[in-house]
N, C-alpha and C positions, 0 to 999 in steps of 0.2 A: 289533410285532417277528416278523419271519417267517422269517429266515434261519435254516436248518437247517445246523449244523457238518458235516454227513454227506452233505450235497448232493454228487453225483459230476459233474453236468455243469452249466453256465453257458452262456448263449446271449447272441450278439451278434449283431444285426439291422444289415443296411448295404444300399448300393446295389450293382448288379452291376457298376456300372463302378468303384467304389471297390473292391471284392474283385479283379477283374481287373488293374487298372492298379498297384494300391498294397499289398494286403494279402496276395494269394496269391502273388504273385513273390518276395517277401521272407520270406514267412510272418511277420508282425509287425502288431500294432496300434499305431495311433498314440495317444499320450495327448492327449485333447482338453484345451482350454484352458476352465477352469472358469466363466469370464464369460461364455462363448459358449451357456452352457444355456437350455435352453428354458423353465424355469419362472420366472415375474416375480419371486416371492420368493428365488430363489437370487443374483440379481446385482441386487437393487434396493438404495437407498441408507437405510441404516437411520439412524434418528434416536435417537440413544444417551441415556439419563440419566446423567448424571455423579455420582458419588460419592467422597466423601472421607472419611477417618477422621481426618486431620490439619487440618480446617477450611479447606481451600485455598479460593482465592476463585474461583469460576468465572467463565469469560468471560459476558459477558451474553447473547451468542447463542452457543449451542454447534452450530448447524447447519453451520458449516464445518469444525468439528472433526469432526462426526459423518459429514461428507463424506469427510474424509482418513481416518477409520478404515474407512470402508466400501470405500474404493478399495484399501486395503491388505491387508482381509481376501481379497478375491479376487486380487490379485496374486501371481505366481508358484504359482499352485494349479492341477494338473492332474488329469486324471480319466481313467477307462476304466469304461464302463457295462455290466452285463449284466442280463439277466432269467433268474429262476431258477423252477423248477416249483412246483407247487401240486398240490392234492389232484386235481383234474380237468384239469390241462395239464401237459407234458410240459416246455415251455419254448420248444419251436419254433412251438408251434401257438396263440400269441396274435393273433387277427387284427388286433386294434388296433395291434399292433407291426408286423405286416406292413404295414397301410395307412400308420403313420406313420413308422417307419424303415426299412421295407423297400422301399421306392419304390412303394409300391400295389401289392403283391404282385408287381412286376418285379424284385426285387432277391433278396439270400440272407439266411439265418441259419446262423450259424457255432456248431456245437457244441464246446464246450472242457472238456476234461477239467480241473476245478478244481485238485486236487491237482498234477498234473504242471505247470499252469500255474504255479503258484506255485514249484515245484521250478524251473522253468527263466529264473525272473525272480528270481533271490534278490537282487539289489541292489535292486530295487524293492520286495519284501516285507520289506525290512529296516525299513522305515517302519511306516504305519498298518496295511496291508494291508486286507482286505474287510470292509466295514461295510454293513450293512442300510439302506437308507432308511425313515425315518418318515413317514407320510401323515397330514397333518392337516387340520382344516376350517379354514377361513379365519378365522371368528371364534375358533374356540380357540387358535389361531395368534396373534391379537392378545392373548388373555389370558396367553399363554404370552410374549410381546413383554416384557410387564411386568416380568416377573422376569428375561429373560434379555437384555435390551435397556438393559442397565446397564455402563458401564466406570469403572474404577478411576483417577481423575483423577490420584490421588497417584503413580501409576505412570509415567503418562503425563510429568508434570512430571519425574519422576525419570531415566526412559531414553528418553522419545521415543515418537512414536505408532509407528514402523515396529518398534523393537524390543519394544514393548509388545504390539504384535498377534501378532508372532511367536514371542515367548517365553511369553505368557500368554493372551491371549484367544484364539486358535486352537483350544488343547488345553482352556481351561475350558469354551469353549461349543461344543465339537466338533460334538457331535451336531445343535444346532440350527441352527448357521450350515452346514454342510455336508452333512448327513445327512437333512434334512426337506423335503418337498415338500408342495404340497396334494392332497389327495385326489383331484382330477381325475387325476392322474398313477397312481393306487394299480395301475391294471391293468398297469403295467410290471413290477410284482415287482421291483423294482432291487436289485442289489448294485453299490457301487462301489469301485474302485479309488484312492483319494486321495494324490496326491503333492505334497509342497511343495517346490518346485525355482526355483533361480534361473538354469536353463539357459534361454538364449533360444531356441535352436533346438528343433526337434521332438524328442521322445523317444519312443522305442518299447518295446514288450513283445514278445518273441518267443512264436511258437505252434507253432513247428518239432515239438515232441513233444506237445502238447497237442491240437491240433486234431484231433477225430476225424470229424466228418460236416459236409458243405455241404449244408443243404437250400435247395431251390429253389422261389421263390414261384411260384403259379400262372400269372403271365402273363409269364414270364421270355422273353427273346428266346432261340429256339432258335437261332439264329446263332451264339450264344456257346458252346454246349454244347462244342465241339472244343477252344475255348480254356481252357475250364475243365478238361477231361478233362487237357490237356497240362501245366497247371500243378499239378494235384494228384497227390502218389503215390499210387501203388495202392491203398493200405491205408486210404486216407480215402475214405469212401463220398459219392458224390454222390447225394442223396436228393430227388426232385421231389416237392412236395405239392398239395395243393389242398384248398379248403374247401367243404364239402359238408354242408348242414343244421347249419351252426354247428361242425362237427367237421373237423379236418384228417384227410386220409388221403392215402395215397399216389396220386401222379397217375400212372396205370398206363400213359397214352399216352407222356408224357414218359419214363418210367421204361423204356418198351421202345426208346425211340428212343437211350436212354443206352447201353442195353445192345448195341444194333447198332453204334454207334461204336465201343463197345471191342472189338469183332470184328473191326474193319478194321486 
């Protein structure tokens, strides 16, 4: 567990195209669909063991039941992911994040004031709020499964699969189902905003008051600098960075170009 409640800034990596077309014009971030996440364990079909205190007769093959429960676990679940700082990194300087989510250093990284973000999205934060992601080894996850991949067959018979998942299973096994990833992803240092929602259309979080800086990847297309400057209020800093000897430093050439554009 690495999340520090005193974290001031959180970081969201994205492509330049998404930033210019969708995020910055409206100053909002779209909640993603949980079942589209990239770690296989997050959208897999679980095979559950049925338990019953009432001596219920189990189906001969619970594979179909497990599939239905697995589908319900991810249906109506949305999320927004951010990276957090550690002792050696600020949060905007994870080279793997730039490569994976920042369009191979062609994209941007948004610095968000965490407390202000929570304040300007009160409806969203009536729910679970932020939770840190726990990273596990695949084998230890398998051992973990033995305890957590059990479901109450009595409750399923009583209220049905959908209500059982939504009223009980989601919250009883919240950390395991929604905030656990394999160790391969530990470099992300991820915290998540998870939302259970039946809204079929896109939902968004505002960043009008919480966006503080926009970091530019080393390979960002300079032709889009005027568009970025036009979209950003003056108080939000456009900060170009470059990777040198494993460290992120200010890209002085691009910084000077931005300065000249601001003078025009």
